[in-house]
KELUMMAR-447113 format. One record per residue (C-alpha): residue in one letter; x, y, z. Coordinates in Angstrom, 1 decimal, always signed. Last residue first. Layout:
<drenses>
residu:A, xx:X, yy:Y, zz:Z
...
</drenses>
This chain:
<drenses>
residu:I, xx:+38.6, yy:+182.1, zz:+46.9
residu:A, xx:+36.1, yy:+184.4, zz:+45.0
residu:G, xx:+35.3, yy:+182.0, zz:+42.5
residu:R, xx:+34.2, yy:+179.4, zz:+45.0
residu:A, xx:+31.9, yy:+181.9, zz:+46.4
residu:D, xx:+30.1, yy:+182.7, zz:+43.3
residu:K, xx:+29.7, yy:+179.0, zz:+42.4
residu:S, xx:+27.8, yy:+178.4, zz:+45.7
residu:F, xx:+29.4, yy:+176.6, zz:+48.6
residu:E, xx:+28.4, yy:+173.5, zz:+50.2
residu:V, xx:+29.2, yy:+172.7, zz:+53.7
residu:K, xx:+29.8, yy:+169.2, zz:+54.7
residu:S, xx:+33.4, yy:+169.5, zz:+54.5
residu:I, xx:+33.3, yy:+172.1, zz:+56.9
residu:D, xx:+31.7, yy:+169.8, zz:+59.3
residu:D, xx:+34.1, yy:+166.9, zz:+59.0
residu:V, xx:+37.1, yy:+169.4, zz:+59.3
residu:F, xx:+35.6, yy:+170.9, zz:+62.3
residu:N, xx:+34.9, yy:+167.3, zz:+63.9
residu:K, xx:+38.8, yy:+166.5, zz:+63.1
residu:I, xx:+39.9, yy:+169.6, zz:+64.6
residu:R, xx:+38.0, yy:+169.2, zz:+67.9
residu:R, xx:+39.1, yy:+165.6, zz:+68.1
residu:E, xx:+42.8, yy:+166.5, zz:+67.7
residu:L, xx:+42.3, yy:+169.1, zz:+70.4
residu:E, xx:+40.8, yy:+166.6, zz:+72.7
residu:K, xx:+43.8, yy:+164.2, zz:+71.8
residu:V, xx:+46.3, yy:+166.8, zz:+72.7
residu:S, xx:+44.7, yy:+167.9, zz:+76.0
residu:V, xx:+42.8, yy:+170.8, zz:+76.6
residu:L, xx:+43.8, yy:+174.0, zz:+78.5
residu:K, xx:+40.7, yy:+176.2, zz:+79.4
residu:N, xx:+40.8, yy:+175.6, zz:+83.2
residu:T, xx:+44.6, yy:+176.6, zz:+82.9
residu:N, xx:+43.7, yy:+180.2, zz:+82.5
residu:A, xx:+47.2, yy:+181.7, zz:+81.7
residu:K, xx:+48.3, yy:+184.3, zz:+84.2
residu:I, xx:+48.4, yy:+188.1, zz:+83.9
residu:K, xx:+50.5, yy:+189.8, zz:+86.7
residu:G, xx:+53.8, yy:+189.6, zz:+84.9
residu:V, xx:+53.2, yy:+192.8, zz:+82.7
residu:K, xx:+50.0, yy:+194.4, zz:+83.8
residu:C, xx:+50.9, yy:+198.0, zz:+84.0
residu:F, xx:+47.9, yy:+200.3, zz:+84.3
residu:H, xx:+48.6, yy:+201.7, zz:+87.8
residu:P, xx:+52.3, yy:+201.9, zz:+86.6
residu:S, xx:+51.4, yy:+205.3, zz:+85.1
residu:M, xx:+52.9, yy:+205.7, zz:+81.5
</drenses>
């Protein structure tokens, strides 16, 4: 394999997208609240 395409050690994490634990907990709580409001048909429940 050509070293031209090797990216090992060259890729760094995007620290701008990192969030705090409190923000992550808030997002999870909002997601769970939203998903609990979704109504599934009887056919969808049977498939799970």
